C-alpha positions as CSV (number, residue, x, y, z in Angstrom):
1,M,-17.1,15.5,2.0
2,L,-13.7,14.2,3.1
3,S,-12.0,15.5,6.3
4,F,-8.6,14.5,7.8
5,T,-7.7,14.9,11.5
6,V,-4.0,14.2,12.4
7,L,-3.9,12.2,15.6
8,A,-0.1,11.8,15.8
9,A,2.7,13.2,13.6
10,R,6.3,11.9,14.0
11,P,9.3,12.1,11.6
12,E,8.7,8.4,10.8
13,F,4.9,8.2,10.5
14,T,1.6,10.0,10.6
15,V,-1.6,8.7,12.0
16,S,-4.8,10.4,10.8
17,S,-8.5,9.9,11.2
18,V,-10.3,10.1,7.9
19,D,-14.0,10.9,7.8
20,C,-15.7,10.5,4.5
21,R,-19.4,11.6,4.4
22,A,-20.1,10.5,0.8
23,D,-22.8,8.5,-0.8
24,H,-21.9,7.8,-4.4
25,R,-21.9,4.5,-6.3
26,G,-19.6,5.8,-9.0
27,W,-15.9,5.6,-8.9
28,S,-13.7,8.6,-8.0
29,A,-11.0,9.8,-10.3
30,E,-7.8,7.8,-10.2
31,Q,-5.5,9.0,-7.5
32,P,-1.8,7.9,-7.5
33,S,-0.6,7.1,-4.0
34,A,2.6,8.8,-2.8
35,D,3.4,6.8,0.3
36,V,3.0,3.5,2.1
37,R,-0.4,3.6,3.9
38,L,-2.1,1.1,6.2
39,V,-5.8,1.9,6.3
40,L,-8.2,0.3,8.8
41,V,-12.0,1.0,8.9
42,R,-13.5,2.1,12.2
43,S,-17.1,2.4,11.0
44,G,-19.0,2.1,7.7
45,G,-17.4,0.8,4.6
46,F,-16.3,1.6,1.1
47,R,-15.0,0.0,-2.1
48,R,-11.4,0.3,-3.4
49,R,-10.2,-0.5,-6.9
50,V,-6.6,-0.9,-8.1
51,R,-5.3,-2.6,-11.2
52,N,-5.4,-6.1,-9.7
53,G,-9.0,-5.9,-8.7
54,C,-11.8,-4.4,-6.5
55,T,-12.2,-4.9,-2.8
56,D,-15.1,-4.1,-0.4
57,L,-13.6,-2.8,2.9
58,D,-15.2,-2.6,6.3
59,R,-14.2,-3.2,9.9
60,T,-13.1,-6.8,9.1
61,L,-10.9,-5.9,6.1
62,G,-8.4,-3.1,5.7
63,Y,-5.7,-2.6,3.0
64,L,-2.1,-1.7,2.5
65,G,-1.5,1.0,-0.1
66,L,1.9,1.3,-1.9
67,P,3.6,4.3,-3.6
68,G,2.7,4.7,-7.3
69,E,-0.6,2.7,-7.1
70,E,-3.4,4.3,-8.9
71,E,-6.5,3.7,-6.9
72,Q,-10.2,4.6,-7.0
73,F,-12.9,4.7,-4.4
74,S,-16.7,4.5,-4.2
75,H,-19.2,4.5,-1.3
76,P,-22.3,2.7,-2.4
77,A,-23.4,2.2,1.2
78,G,-22.7,5.6,2.6
79,G,-19.7,7.1,4.4
80,D,-17.0,5.7,6.6
81,V,-14.5,6.6,9.3
82,C,-11.0,5.2,8.9
83,T,-7.6,5.3,10.5
84,S,-4.9,6.0,7.9
85,I,-1.2,5.3,8.9
86,S,1.3,6.8,6.6
87,L,4.8,5.3,6.9
88,R,8.0,7.0,5.8
89,P,10.3,4.9,3.6
90,G,12.9,4.3,6.3
91,L,10.5,2.8,8.7
92,W,8.8,0.7,6.1
93,R,12.1,-0.8,5.0
94,A,13.0,-1.5,8.6
95,L,9.8,-3.5,9.0
96,A,9.3,-5.1,5.6
97,G,12.8,-5.4,4.2
98,D,14.4,-3.8,1.2
99,A,12.6,-5.8,-1.5
100,P,9.4,-7.2,0.1
101,R,7.1,-9.6,-1.9
102,F,3.4,-9.2,-1.3
103,A,0.7,-11.8,-0.8
104,G,-1.9,-9.2,-1.6
105,P,-3.1,-5.7,-0.5
106,S,-6.1,-6.8,1.6
107,L,-5.6,-7.2,5.3
108,Y,-7.9,-9.3,7.4
109,V,-8.6,-7.6,10.8
110,D,-8.7,-10.4,13.4
111,G,-9.1,-9.8,17.1
112,R,-5.4,-9.2,17.7
113,L,-5.2,-6.6,14.9
114,D,-8.4,-4.9,16.1
115,L,-7.0,-4.6,19.6
116,A,-3.7,-3.3,18.3
117,H,-5.6,-0.7,16.4
118,R,-7.5,0.4,19.4
119,R,-4.3,0.6,21.5
120,L,-2.7,2.8,18.9
121,L,-5.6,5.2,19.0
122,A,-5.5,5.4,22.8
123,A,-1.7,5.9,22.8
124,A,-1.5,8.4,19.9
125,R,-1.9,11.5,22.1
126,D,1.3,10.6,24.0
127,D,3.7,8.8,21.7
128,G,2.3,5.6,20.3
129,S,5.4,4.6,18.5
130,E,5.6,1.1,20.1
131,E,1.9,0.5,19.5
132,L,2.2,1.6,15.9
133,V,5.2,-0.7,15.3
134,G,3.3,-3.6,16.8
135,L,0.3,-2.9,14.6
136,V,2.3,-2.6,11.4
137,A,4.3,-5.6,12.2
138,Q,1.1,-7.7,12.5
139,A,0.0,-6.3,9.1
140,V,3.4,-7.1,7.5
141,R,3.1,-10.7,8.7
142,Q,-0.1,-11.0,6.8
143,V,0.7,-9.3,3.5
144,V,4.5,-9.5,3.1
145,T,5.9,-13.0,2.3
146,T,9.6,-11.9,2.8
147,R,10.5,-9.7,5.8
148,A,13.5,-8.1,7.3
149,P,15.6,-10.7,9.3
150,D,15.5,-10.3,13.1
151,G,18.9,-11.8,13.8
152,G,20.1,-12.9,17.3
153,G,21.7,-11.5,20.4
154,D,18.7,-10.0,22.1
155,E,20.4,-9.7,25.5
156,A,23.3,-7.7,24.1
157,L,20.9,-5.5,22.1
158,V,18.7,-4.7,25.1
159,A,21.9,-3.9,27.2
160,R,22.9,-1.4,24.5
161,A,19.4,0.1,24.4
162,R,19.4,0.4,28.2
163,G,22.7,2.2,28.1
164,V,21.4,4.7,25.5
165,I,18.3,5.3,27.6
166,G,20.4,5.7,30.8
167,D,22.6,8.2,29.1
168,D,19.6,10.2,28.1
169,H,20.7,10.2,24.5
170,P,18.3,12.2,22.1
171,A,17.6,8.9,20.3
172,A,16.1,7.5,23.5
173,S,13.0,9.7,23.0
174,G,11.2,6.9,21.1
175,L,11.3,3.4,19.8
176,I,11.9,4.3,16.2
177,P,14.9,6.7,16.6
178,L,16.4,4.3,19.2
179,A,16.2,1.4,16.8
180,G,17.8,3.5,14.1
181,L,20.7,4.4,16.3
182,L,21.2,0.7,17.2
183,G,20.9,-0.4,13.6
184,V,18.0,-2.8,14.0
185,S,14.3,-2.8,13.1
186,P,11.9,-1.2,15.6
187,Y,10.0,-4.5,15.7
188,R,13.0,-6.5,16.6
189,L,14.0,-4.0,19.4
190,S,10.5,-3.9,20.8
191,R,10.2,-7.7,20.8
192,A,13.7,-8.1,22.3
193,F,12.9,-5.8,25.2
194,T,9.7,-7.7,26.1
195,R,11.5,-11.1,25.8
196,V,14.5,-10.2,27.9
197,L,13.0,-7.9,30.5
198,G,9.4,-8.8,30.6
199,V,8.2,-5.2,30.0
200,S,7.9,-3.1,26.9
201,L,10.5,-0.7,25.9
202,T,8.1,2.2,26.4
203,R,7.3,1.1,29.9
204,Y,11.0,0.7,30.7
205,R,11.9,4.1,29.3
206,N,9.0,5.7,31.2
207,G,10.1,4.0,34.4
208,V,13.5,5.7,34.0
209,R,11.8,9.0,33.4
210,V,9.6,8.5,36.5
211,S,12.6,7.8,38.6
212,R,14.2,11.0,37.4
213,A,11.0,12.8,38.1
214,L,11.1,11.5,41.7
215,D,14.6,12.8,42.1
216,R,13.5,16.2,41.0
217,L,10.4,16.2,43.1
218,E,12.4,15.1,46.1
219,Q,14.7,18.1,45.6
220,G,11.6,20.4,45.7
221,E,11.0,20.9,41.9
222,P,8.3,23.6,41.8
223,G,7.1,23.5,38.2
224,L,5.5,20.4,36.6
225,A,5.4,21.8,33.1
226,A,9.1,22.5,33.1
227,L,9.7,19.0,34.6
228,A,7.7,17.3,31.9
229,A,9.6,19.2,29.2
230,D,13.0,18.4,30.7
231,L,12.2,14.7,31.0
232,G,10.8,14.3,27.4
233,F,7.1,14.0,28.1
234,A,4.7,15.4,25.6
235,D,3.2,17.8,28.2
236,Q,2.3,18.1,31.9
237,A,-0.7,15.9,31.5
238,H,1.4,13.1,29.9
239,L,3.8,13.4,32.9
240,C,0.9,13.1,35.4
241,R,-0.7,10.1,33.7
242,T,2.6,8.3,33.4
243,V,3.7,8.9,37.0
244,R,0.3,7.9,38.3
245,D,0.3,4.7,36.2
246,H,3.7,3.7,37.6
247,L,3.4,4.9,41.2
248,G,-0.3,5.2,42.0
249,H,0.1,8.9,42.9
250,T,0.1,12.2,41.0
251,P,3.3,14.3,41.0
252,T,1.6,16.8,43.2
253,A,0.8,14.2,45.8
254,L,4.3,12.8,45.6
255,R,5.8,16.3,46.1
256,R,3.8,16.5,49.4
257,L,4.9,13.0,50.4
258,L,8.5,13.6,49.6
259,G,8.3,17.0,51.3
260,K,7.3,15.4,54.5
261,T,10.2,13.0,54.2
262,R,12.6,15.9,53.7
263,A,11.2,17.6,56.8
264,H,11.4,14.5,58.9
265,R,15.1,14.0,57.8
266,R,15.8,17.6,58.6
267,G,14.3,17.1,62.1
268,E,16.4,14.0,62.7
269,R,19.6,15.9,61.7
270,L,18.7,18.8,64.0
271,T,18.0,16.5,66.9
272,A,21.3,14.8,66.4
273,D,23.0,18.2,66.4
274,V,21.3,19.1,69.7
275,V,22.4,15.8,71.3
276,R,26.0,16.4,70.2
277,D,25.9,20.0,71.6
278,R,24.5,18.9,75.0
279,R,27.2,16.2,75.3
280,H,29.9,18.8,74.8
281,G,28.2,21.3,77.1
282,G,27.2,23.7,74.4
283,A,24.1,25.9,74.4
284,I,21.0,24.8,72.5
285,D,19.7,27.2,69.9
286,T,15.9,26.8,70.4
287,E,15.2,28.5,67.0
288,L,16.5,25.3,65.4
289,L,13.8,23.2,67.1
290,R,10.8,25.3,65.9
């Protein structure tokens, strides 16, 4: 039995968990592939056959599937659980170039790739775009012998990206649409941000969002769900996790802290008004001091 669970679905990619509870040594019927797929095994193993040969796949070896390939599968050792990443043509071209040449379909899963895979799974519930681009870029370096050029001018590129994020442009919602707006590959934009600013694009963008959340909380924003939606977070839980990660406090706690600051400032203004009234011989309204 084969089951699919979508972990993240974006216009540019889909990340799914595939659970195959099969135990058959024979080959499945040929299945032509319709998309670019990166498949990494999380547990178990299986066998894949395409025209250029047969490969045994497990946690140490994944594969890159290409459109039009006719592939067959068998499970001589039982079932498996995999992560399948389906890439839309535009994202694939941005990462691999218009006419990539391949060293082969198999992908050795070293420690770095394993960690990138785990980080993607952890981040998929929020956005995961930057983690996905990092993971696929590592795969491309292994299996593609010609890649899209990176070019120069990282500082200027990052300045343009910061401007788009600061203007709250719709393309600033994620790494991939932002890279598309700026006319560069997502991998180049992600790497440029880290090199120039020392932080990832996702963390920088979230920092801008957190600053805007503080502005709203300081003004007495009552609803966290509405705040999360307005600022582009996936949901209220995503907002709370991000704010706590950046500031060490939840939005609710910050609202209390900022509320105390507002009350203190209001008290200072009232005291100053009283002092001015007394200097000019005016009467003091005691209601203001309560």
